[in-house]
C-alpha positions as CSV (number, residue, x, y, z in Angstrom):
1,X,-24.4,6.6,41.0
2,X,-22.0,4.1,39.4
3,X,-19.8,2.1,41.6
4,X,-16.3,3.7,41.6
5,X,-13.4,2.0,39.9
6,X,-10.6,0.7,42.0
7,X,-7.5,2.5,40.6
8,X,-3.9,2.2,41.5
9,X,-1.0,4.1,39.9
10,X,2.7,3.6,40.1
11,X,5.1,6.0,38.3
12,X,8.0,4.4,36.4
13,X,11.5,5.7,35.9
14,X,10.9,5.9,32.1
15,X,8.2,8.6,32.5
16,X,5.4,6.1,32.1
17,X,2.7,5.3,34.6
18,X,1.7,1.8,35.6
19,X,-2.1,1.9,35.8
20,X,-4.3,-0.8,37.3
21,X,-8.1,-0.5,36.9
22,X,-10.2,-3.0,38.8
23,X,-14.0,-3.3,38.6
24,X,-15.9,-3.8,41.9
25,X,-18.5,-6.5,42.4
26,X,-21.4,-4.4,41.2
27,X,-19.7,-3.3,37.9
28,X,-18.3,-6.8,37.4
29,X,-21.8,-8.2,37.6
30,X,-23.0,-5.5,35.2
31,X,-20.2,-6.4,32.7
32,X,-21.1,-10.1,32.9
33,X,-24.8,-9.3,32.2
34,X,-23.7,-7.2,29.3
35,X,-21.5,-10.0,28.0
36,X,-24.3,-12.5,28.5
37,X,-26.7,-10.5,26.4
38,X,-24.3,-10.5,23.5
39,X,-23.3,-14.2,23.8
40,X,-26.8,-15.5,24.2
41,X,-28.0,-13.9,20.9
42,X,-25.6,-15.9,18.8
43,X,-24.7,-19.0,20.8
44,X,-26.4,-22.3,20.1
45,X,-27.3,-23.9,23.4
46,X,-29.0,-27.3,23.4
47,X,-32.5,-27.1,24.8
48,X,-33.0,-23.4,24.3
49,X,-34.1,-21.2,21.4
50,X,-31.6,-18.5,20.4
51,X,-31.5,-15.7,22.9
52,X,-33.6,-17.7,25.5
53,X,-31.0,-19.5,27.5
54,X,-30.8,-18.2,31.1
55,X,-27.8,-16.4,32.4
56,X,-26.6,-19.1,34.8
57,X,-26.7,-21.7,32.0
58,X,-24.6,-19.5,29.6
59,X,-22.2,-18.7,32.4
60,X,-21.8,-22.4,33.3
61,X,-21.4,-23.4,29.7
62,X,-18.8,-20.7,28.6
63,X,-17.2,-19.5,31.8
64,X,-16.5,-15.9,32.7
65,X,-13.4,-15.4,30.6
66,X,-14.9,-16.7,27.4
67,X,-18.1,-14.8,27.9
68,X,-16.4,-11.6,28.6
69,X,-14.1,-11.9,25.6
70,X,-16.6,-10.1,23.3
71,X,-16.8,-7.0,25.4
72,X,-13.4,-6.6,27.0
73,X,-12.0,-4.3,24.3
74,X,-15.0,-1.9,24.5
75,X,-15.1,-2.2,28.3
76,X,-11.4,-1.5,28.6
77,X,-11.7,1.7,26.5
78,X,-14.6,2.9,28.6
79,X,-13.0,2.4,32.0
80,X,-9.7,3.8,30.7
81,X,-11.4,7.1,29.6
82,X,-13.3,7.2,32.9
83,X,-10.0,6.7,34.7
84,X,-8.3,9.5,32.8
85,X,-11.0,11.9,33.8
86,X,-11.3,10.8,37.4
87,X,-7.5,10.8,38.0
88,X,-6.9,14.0,35.9
89,X,-4.4,12.2,33.8
90,X,-3.1,13.7,30.5
91,X,-1.2,10.9,28.7
92,X,1.3,11.6,25.9
93,X,0.0,8.9,23.7
94,X,-1.8,5.6,23.5
95,X,-1.5,3.3,26.5
96,X,-0.2,-0.2,26.2
97,X,-2.2,-3.0,27.6
98,X,-0.1,-5.3,29.7
99,X,-2.6,-7.8,31.1
100,X,-6.3,-8.5,31.6
101,X,-7.8,-10.7,34.3
102,X,-11.5,-11.5,34.8
103,X,-11.8,-12.5,38.4
104,X,-12.0,-9.7,39.3
105,X,-12.0,-7.8,36.0
106,X,-8.8,-6.0,36.0
107,X,-6.9,-4.1,33.4
108,X,-3.2,-3.4,33.7
109,X,-1.8,-0.7,31.4
110,X,1.4,1.3,30.9
111,X,0.6,4.9,30.1
112,X,3.2,7.3,28.5
113,X,3.0,10.6,30.3
114,X,3.4,14.0,28.7
115,X,6.9,15.4,28.8
116,X,7.7,17.7,31.8
117,X,10.2,20.6,31.7
118,X,11.7,22.5,34.6
119,X,13.9,25.4,33.2
120,X,15.3,26.1,36.7
121,X,16.8,29.6,37.0
122,X,17.2,30.1,33.2
123,X,17.5,33.8,33.5
124,X,20.9,33.5,35.1
125,X,22.4,31.6,32.1
126,X,25.1,33.6,30.4
127,X,26.7,32.9,27.0
128,X,29.3,35.1,25.3
129,X,28.0,36.3,22.0
130,X,30.4,35.9,19.0
131,X,32.0,39.2,17.9
132,X,31.3,40.2,14.4
133,X,34.2,42.1,12.8
134,X,34.0,43.0,9.1
135,X,36.2,45.5,7.3
136,X,37.6,46.5,3.9
137,X,39.9,43.5,3.9
138,X,36.8,41.3,3.7
139,X,35.6,43.3,0.7
140,X,39.1,43.0,-0.9
141,X,38.9,39.3,-0.5
142,X,35.5,39.1,-2.1
143,X,36.6,41.2,-5.0
144,X,39.7,39.1,-5.5
145,X,37.6,36.0,-5.5
146,X,35.4,37.5,-8.2
147,X,38.4,38.4,-10.3
148,X,39.9,34.9,-9.8
149,X,36.6,33.4,-11.0
150,X,36.6,35.6,-14.1
151,X,40.3,34.9,-14.9
152,X,41.2,33.7,-18.4
153,X,44.2,31.7,-19.6
154,X,46.4,33.8,-21.8
155,X,49.7,33.1,-23.5
156,X,52.7,34.7,-21.8
157,X,56.2,35.2,-22.9
158,X,58.0,34.2,-19.7
159,X,59.2,31.0,-17.9
160,X,56.6,28.7,-16.5
161,X,55.7,29.1,-12.8
162,X,53.4,27.3,-10.4
163,X,49.8,27.9,-11.4
164,X,50.6,28.3,-15.1
165,X,49.5,25.9,-17.8
166,X,52.1,24.5,-20.2
167,X,51.3,23.2,-23.7
168,X,53.8,20.5,-24.6
169,X,54.6,17.5,-26.7
170,X,55.7,14.8,-24.4
171,X,56.9,11.2,-24.6
172,X,57.5,9.0,-21.5
173,X,58.9,5.5,-21.2
174,X,59.6,2.9,-18.6
175,X,62.3,0.7,-19.9
176,X,61.2,-0.3,-23.4
177,X,57.5,0.4,-22.7
178,X,55.9,3.7,-23.8
179,X,53.7,5.1,-21.1
180,X,52.6,8.3,-22.8
181,X,53.0,10.0,-26.2
182,X,51.0,13.2,-26.3
183,X,51.0,16.2,-28.6
184,X,49.7,19.7,-27.6
185,X,49.1,18.3,-24.1
186,X,48.1,21.0,-21.6
187,X,49.2,20.6,-18.0
188,X,48.4,22.9,-15.1
189,X,51.4,23.1,-12.8
190,X,50.1,22.5,-9.3
191,X,53.2,21.2,-7.6
192,X,52.7,18.7,-4.8
193,X,50.0,16.1,-5.5
194,X,50.9,15.9,-9.2
195,X,50.9,12.8,-11.3
196,X,54.4,11.8,-10.0
197,X,56.4,13.4,-7.3
198,X,58.5,16.1,-9.0
199,X,56.6,15.8,-12.3
200,X,55.1,19.3,-12.2
201,X,58.2,20.8,-10.8
202,X,60.2,19.6,-13.8
203,X,58.5,22.2,-16.0
204,X,59.2,25.1,-13.8
205,X,61.4,27.7,-15.5
206,X,60.9,26.4,-19.0
207,X,59.9,28.8,-21.8
208,X,58.2,28.2,-25.1
209,X,60.6,26.5,-27.5
210,X,62.6,24.8,-24.7
211,X,63.3,21.1,-24.7
212,X,64.1,18.9,-21.7
213,X,64.6,15.3,-20.7
214,X,64.1,14.2,-17.1
215,X,63.7,11.0,-15.1
216,X,61.5,10.2,-12.1
217,X,61.0,7.1,-10.0
218,X,57.6,5.7,-9.2
219,X,57.2,5.6,-5.4
220,X,57.4,2.2,-3.8
221,X,53.9,2.7,-2.3
222,X,52.4,3.6,-5.6
223,X,49.4,1.6,-6.9
224,X,51.0,1.6,-10.3
225,X,52.4,-1.5,-11.8
226,X,55.6,0.5,-12.4
227,X,56.2,1.2,-8.7
228,X,59.9,1.4,-7.9
229,X,60.8,1.8,-11.6
230,X,62.3,4.8,-13.4
231,X,60.3,6.7,-16.0
232,X,62.1,8.9,-18.5
233,X,60.3,11.8,-20.2
234,X,61.3,13.9,-23.3
235,X,59.5,17.3,-23.5
236,X,59.2,20.1,-26.0
237,X,57.5,23.2,-24.6
238,X,55.2,24.9,-27.2
239,X,53.4,27.5,-25.1
240,X,53.1,29.0,-21.6
241,X,49.7,30.1,-20.4
242,X,48.9,32.1,-17.2
243,X,45.6,33.0,-15.6
244,X,45.1,36.7,-16.1
245,X,42.5,38.4,-13.9
246,X,40.4,41.4,-15.1
247,X,41.1,44.8,-13.6
248,X,39.0,45.7,-10.6
249,X,37.3,48.8,-12.1
250,X,33.9,50.2,-12.6
251,X,33.2,48.2,-15.7
252,X,34.1,44.9,-14.1
253,X,31.8,45.3,-11.0
254,X,28.9,46.5,-13.2
255,X,29.0,43.1,-14.9
256,X,28.8,41.4,-11.6
257,X,25.3,42.8,-10.6
258,X,23.4,45.9,-9.6
259,X,26.4,48.1,-9.0
260,X,26.8,51.7,-10.3
261,X,30.6,51.7,-9.9
262,X,33.4,50.3,-7.8
263,X,32.5,52.5,-4.8
264,X,28.9,51.3,-4.9
265,X,30.1,47.7,-5.1
266,X,32.4,48.1,-2.1
267,X,29.6,49.7,0.0
268,X,27.0,47.0,-0.9
269,X,29.4,44.2,-0.5
270,X,30.5,45.4,2.9
271,X,26.8,45.5,3.9
272,X,26.2,42.0,2.4
273,X,29.2,40.5,4.2
274,X,28.3,42.2,7.5
275,X,24.7,40.8,7.2
276,X,26.0,37.3,6.5
277,X,28.5,37.3,9.3
278,X,25.9,38.7,11.7
279,X,23.4,36.0,10.8
280,X,26.1,33.3,11.2
281,X,27.1,34.8,14.6
282,X,23.4,34.8,15.6
283,X,23.0,31.2,14.6
284,X,26.1,30.2,16.7
285,X,24.7,32.1,19.6
286,X,21.3,30.4,19.2
287,X,23.0,27.0,19.3
288,X,25.2,27.8,22.3
289,X,22.3,29.4,24.2
290,X,19.9,26.5,23.4
291,X,22.5,24.0,24.5
292,X,23.0,25.9,27.8
293,X,19.3,26.0,28.3
294,X,18.9,22.3,27.8
295,X,21.8,21.6,30.2
296,X,20.2,23.8,32.8
297,X,16.8,22.2,32.4
298,X,15.4,19.1,34.0
299,X,13.4,17.1,31.4
300,X,11.4,13.9,31.5
301,X,9.7,12.3,28.6
302,X,8.6,8.8,27.5
303,X,10.5,6.9,24.8
304,X,7.4,7.2,22.6
305,X,8.2,10.9,22.3
306,X,11.6,10.1,20.9
307,X,10.1,7.5,18.5
308,X,7.7,10.1,17.2
309,X,10.6,12.5,16.6
310,X,12.4,9.7,14.7
311,X,9.3,9.2,12.6
312,X,9.2,12.9,11.8
313,X,12.9,12.9,10.8
314,X,12.4,9.9,8.6
315,X,9.3,11.5,7.0
316,X,11.4,14.6,6.3
317,X,14.1,12.6,4.7
318,X,11.6,10.7,2.6
319,X,10.1,14.0,1.4
320,X,13.6,15.3,0.4
321,X,14.4,12.1,-1.4
322,X,11.1,12.1,-3.4
323,X,12.1,15.5,-4.9
324,X,15.2,13.9,-6.5
325,X,13.4,10.7,-7.6
326,X,14.4,8.4,-4.7
327,X,12.4,6.7,-2.0
328,X,13.4,5.9,1.5
329,X,13.8,2.1,0.7
330,X,16.1,3.1,-2.2
331,X,18.2,5.2,0.1
332,X,18.5,2.6,2.8
333,X,19.3,-0.1,0.2
334,X,22.1,2.0,-1.3
335,X,23.6,2.5,2.2
336,X,23.2,-1.1,3.2
337,X,20.9,-0.4,6.1
338,X,17.5,-1.7,7.3
339,X,14.7,0.6,8.5
340,X,15.4,-0.7,12.1
341,X,19.1,0.1,11.8
342,X,18.4,3.6,10.5
343,X,15.8,4.1,13.2
344,X,18.4,3.3,15.9
345,X,21.0,5.6,14.2
346,X,18.6,8.5,14.3
347,X,17.8,8.1,18.0
348,X,20.6,10.3,19.5
349,X,19.8,13.2,17.0
350,X,16.1,12.8,17.5
351,X,16.5,12.9,21.3
352,X,18.6,16.1,21.0
353,X,16.1,17.7,18.7
354,X,13.2,16.7,21.1
355,X,15.0,18.2,24.1
356,X,15.5,21.4,22.2
357,X,11.9,21.6,21.1
358,X,10.7,20.9,24.7
359,X,12.8,23.7,26.3
360,X,11.8,26.2,23.5
361,X,8.1,25.4,24.1
362,X,8.5,25.8,27.9
363,X,10.4,29.1,27.5
364,X,7.7,30.4,25.3
365,X,5.2,29.6,28.0
366,X,7.4,31.0,30.8
367,X,8.0,34.2,28.9
368,X,4.4,34.6,27.6
369,X,5.5,34.6,24.0
370,X,2.6,34.3,21.6
371,X,2.0,34.7,17.9
372,X,-0.8,37.0,16.8
373,X,-3.1,36.4,13.8
374,X,-1.5,39.4,12.2
375,X,1.9,37.9,12.5
376,X,0.7,34.6,11.1
377,X,-0.9,36.4,8.1
378,X,2.3,38.4,7.6
379,X,4.3,35.1,7.7
380,X,2.0,33.6,5.0
381,X,2.4,36.7,2.8
382,X,6.2,36.5,3.1
383,X,6.1,32.8,2.0
384,X,3.7,33.6,-0.9
385,X,5.9,36.5,-1.9
386,X,8.8,34.1,-2.7
387,X,6.7,32.5,-5.4
388,X,8.0,32.6,-9.0
389,X,4.7,33.4,-10.6
390,X,1.0,33.8,-9.9
391,X,0.2,30.1,-10.3
392,X,3.0,29.1,-7.9
393,X,1.7,31.7,-5.4
394,X,-1.8,30.3,-5.5
395,X,-0.5,26.8,-4.8
396,X,1.6,28.0,-1.9
397,X,-1.3,30.0,-0.4
398,X,-3.5,26.9,-0.6
399,X,-0.9,24.8,1.2
400,X,0.1,27.3,3.9
401,X,-3.3,28.9,4.2
402,X,-4.7,25.7,5.6
403,X,-5.1,25.0,9.3
404,X,-2.0,22.8,9.3
405,X,-0.1,25.4,7.3
406,X,-0.9,28.2,9.7
407,X,0.2,25.9,12.6
408,X,3.5,25.5,10.8
409,X,3.9,29.3,10.3
410,X,2.9,29.9,13.9
411,X,5.5,27.4,15.2
412,X,8.2,28.9,13.0
413,X,7.5,32.5,14.2
414,X,7.2,31.5,17.8
415,X,10.5,29.6,17.6
416,X,12.2,32.7,16.1
417,X,10.7,34.9,18.8
418,X,11.8,32.5,21.6
419,X,15.3,32.4,20.3
420,X,15.4,36.2,20.1
421,X,14.3,36.3,23.7
422,X,16.8,33.6,24.7
423,X,19.6,35.6,23.0
424,X,18.7,38.6,25.1
425,X,18.6,36.6,28.2
426,X,21.9,34.9,27.9
427,X,23.7,38.1,26.8
428,X,22.2,40.0,29.8
429,X,20.0,42.4,27.8
430,X,16.9,41.5,29.6
431,X,18.7,42.1,32.9
432,X,19.7,45.5,31.6
433,X,16.1,46.4,30.8
434,X,15.0,45.2,34.2
435,X,17.6,47.3,35.9
436,X,16.7,50.4,33.9
437,X,13.0,50.1,34.6
438,X,13.5,49.4,38.3
439,X,15.2,52.8,38.9
440,X,11.8,54.5,38.4
441,X,9.5,54.4,41.4
442,X,5.9,53.2,40.5
443,X,3.0,55.6,41.2
444,X,0.5,54.6,43.9
445,X,-1.6,51.7,42.7
446,X,0.8,50.7,39.9
447,X,3.0,47.7,39.8
448,X,6.7,47.8,39.0
449,X,7.2,46.9,35.3
450,X,9.9,44.4,36.0
451,X,10.3,41.2,34.0
452,X,8.9,39.1,36.8
453,X,5.7,41.3,36.8
454,X,3.4,38.6,35.5
455,X,2.3,37.1,32.2
456,X,0.6,40.2,30.9
457,X,3.6,42.5,31.0
458,X,5.9,39.7,29.8
459,X,3.7,39.0,26.8
460,X,3.6,42.7,25.9
461,X,7.4,42.9,26.0
462,X,7.6,39.8,23.8
463,X,5.4,41.4,21.2
464,X,8.1,44.1,20.8
465,X,10.7,41.5,19.8
466,X,11.9,41.5,16.2
467,X,10.0,39.0,14.1
468,X,12.7,37.0,12.3
469,X,10.2,34.6,10.7
């Protein structure tokens, strides 16, 4: 039986473990003999043929540290793996070597530990769900927006008003300098924020054929070289145009899409708006519930976990940029940032995202939420169904039908199911279910089907949740 390693551990505040692994006399001697066998094969030692110099001579000539140099890397990996097994350690990532000494042979490492999550009494969390209220006024607004988008400019026989367009011949001067001399110039009267304060308003009430002269002063804070000076304008109005919206009738809505008539449009639009507002409210509830869950939880994780999330976010950005012909270095250069600066900028967002993912993963475990093979296949079929053609569908199936692709689909579905369960928890729906089921007395030998009944019943309840993936 191998001589046991001398192992000491010391947890650090940053969720890493200081680990010291020391070899005893027996294993130290074995390591030296192993090192000797490697050194003696290639070392040239006066008075001895290659490979024939005795151990004591090689040790005296090279010393322990130099002789062990060739095997320390392999030896360190071996004793580290042995330590993980004997101490039942499950590190988050690669350990960092802090120091190595040879007398005795000792390895000092810092090991990042896997994140830990304690959700505390998460079932007592309550968040008020946003109220979704949709009515005919919302449909009226949508219809008005469609009419405004389809409006056309038409000549009108009336005085100009805000929102109209005027077609004019206009000449403007500042002193002896002409600043504009335009014919058939079309100006939309927007009021405040016009070219000069009061400029648009000067055309209000004018009709086709009218002439007018007016003067305006450039503001003192103007960036124009004429600031503080008076400009005089001579105008002849040639035409007044107004935006005319189409009538909201059957023919109009038929041109907008798959609508049989105005009644059909209103019914479908009401359903569409309701669905959109419901999804928006659900997303707001997701965010509020997740934030409350993170606040309630106690989390610990090494900085390496945040660094990995930053790397993921940078990779995602790089992928998006590549689709529009840019690279990450291009993006950083245009924004005057280095990779290190951008890395640091991402850290708060990365940490927030990491904390959210950690509590979602733990909630899935606590609630027994799983994703079946059938759900994963259905998720793949939904993604493939969005393809534009058969060739595109085949490519998508190849990508998402891989092991990595199915993992992505599984994570996506699990997240949706966890968020659905979280919404039920924070709005008290799971408590209502528990209260209802607890009113029935179980038969002899049966357990009460409450939410605390164990992983089997919780998992079965989770399978009934709506799959939003």
